[in-house]
N, C-alpha and C positions, 0 to 999 in steps of 0.2 A: 142643432142638427144633422143627422150623421150623412152618411151615402148608403143606398141600400144597395142589398149584393139581392143578384137572380142563378139559383141551382134549375136549371136539366140531370137532377137525376137518373143515371146510367147503370145497370148495374157492372161495370167493367171502366168505364169512364162523360163525367163530372164534367158539362159544357157553365160555366159563368158569367157574369156577364155584372157590372157595377153602375150607378149613374157617379154624374158629375154631386161636388160637394153642394150643390146647391138641387140635386134631383131632375134636375129642365131636363138632362139626355140621359142616354142610358150604349153604353157598347161593350163589345162583350173583349174577354177577358181575358181567357185561356180555359183552355183544359187538360184537366188533369186525371190521373189517376183512380177511379171513386177509394177506390182503401187507404187512397191518403189522405182524401177531403176531410178530415178533420183534427188532421194536424194541418192540412193549406190554412182552417179557416180559425186559427189557432193563433195560427203566425201572421194572416190577411190582417187578424181583427186586434194587435197588439200592431200596428204599425197605420191602421187606418179606422177612420170612427166611420162605423157603421152600427145605425141603429137596428137596420130592418131588411130581415132575412125571405128574402120573394123564394121558395120553391111551388115546380111544379108541379100542380098535382095530377095523376096520370087518370083522366075516363074516356069510359069506351060512348062513342054513341050518341047511349039512351041516358051517356051525364050518367050511370054507374063505375065506379072507380072501376080501373084495372085492375090485373093479378098485376103489373107490378106495386103495386103501394106493396105487399108482402115481403119485397124488400127492402120498401120504405120507411115504412114504418121504424125499423130500431135505429132506419140512421134520425128519422122524427126524434125520440126517445133520445136519444145519443146526444141530440142536438140543443132541446130542452134542460137537462142536466150539466151538462158542458157549460153550454153559453143561455143561463137564464137572466140574464138583462139584456136579450134585443127579440127582440119578436120575432118571430115564427109564424109566415101564413101561405096559406095552399092558395094556391094562385091559376085555374085551367091551362092546361095546357095544351088541349085537343090543336092538332091540322100544324101546329108550331113545326115539326123538321120537316113536313113538305113547303109551309110557306117559309124556309129554312133556304130550300131547292130555290124556290121561287128569286130569291134573293139574290142566292152566288149567278143563279142565271141572269138575272136581273144586268145588275152591278156589275153580266162582262165575264167570272171567273174561268177561267177555263179549264177542262172537262175535270181535267187532273186534283187542280182542289179541289173540285164539288165533287171529287172521291174521296176526300177525307174528312172523316167523319170527330176525326177531333176539331173541326169548323164550323161542322153540319149542330157537331152540337153546345159550341163557343156565342153560335147567330142563335142559336133556336136560347141560348135562358136568353139573350135579351133580348129576342120577340116576347116573349115570358111577360120581360124586366118590365116597356118598350107599350105592355099593351094592360101591366100593373098601373104603370103612370095614367095612362088614359083615362084607364078608368078613379083613376084617385083626380083624377085634375075630373069631370064628370064627377061626379058625386061631391065636394064640393063648390060646382052650381048648384047644384038643388036647393 
């Protein structure tokens, strides 16, 4: 069983988080320029066993897709062609940036660190992954 990798996809930056090998905990990994994402994934998959990739699914409060999907769809198509052996799961990412800011405040991060959008992006990816893991554990209990 491989790790689960989470992606908080953005136009400029993409936040990444990953589980431990047993899929118990989620840790922020890094934030990279979005245009380098496919190359980064190729390198990461060469060194780490990853079975599932959870991609933040941007939705509006009504539940409808947000306009961000217009630039995420090409990535999804490219991912499925380039990495067909990996499962790609779309997971609701509403409120993750707000929760990331709250986590940073609660964790006592200084104002300058909280203003670093790269930190927010990887924490948001971690929150997406934690929520997904919680959802998976609840699904197994029914």
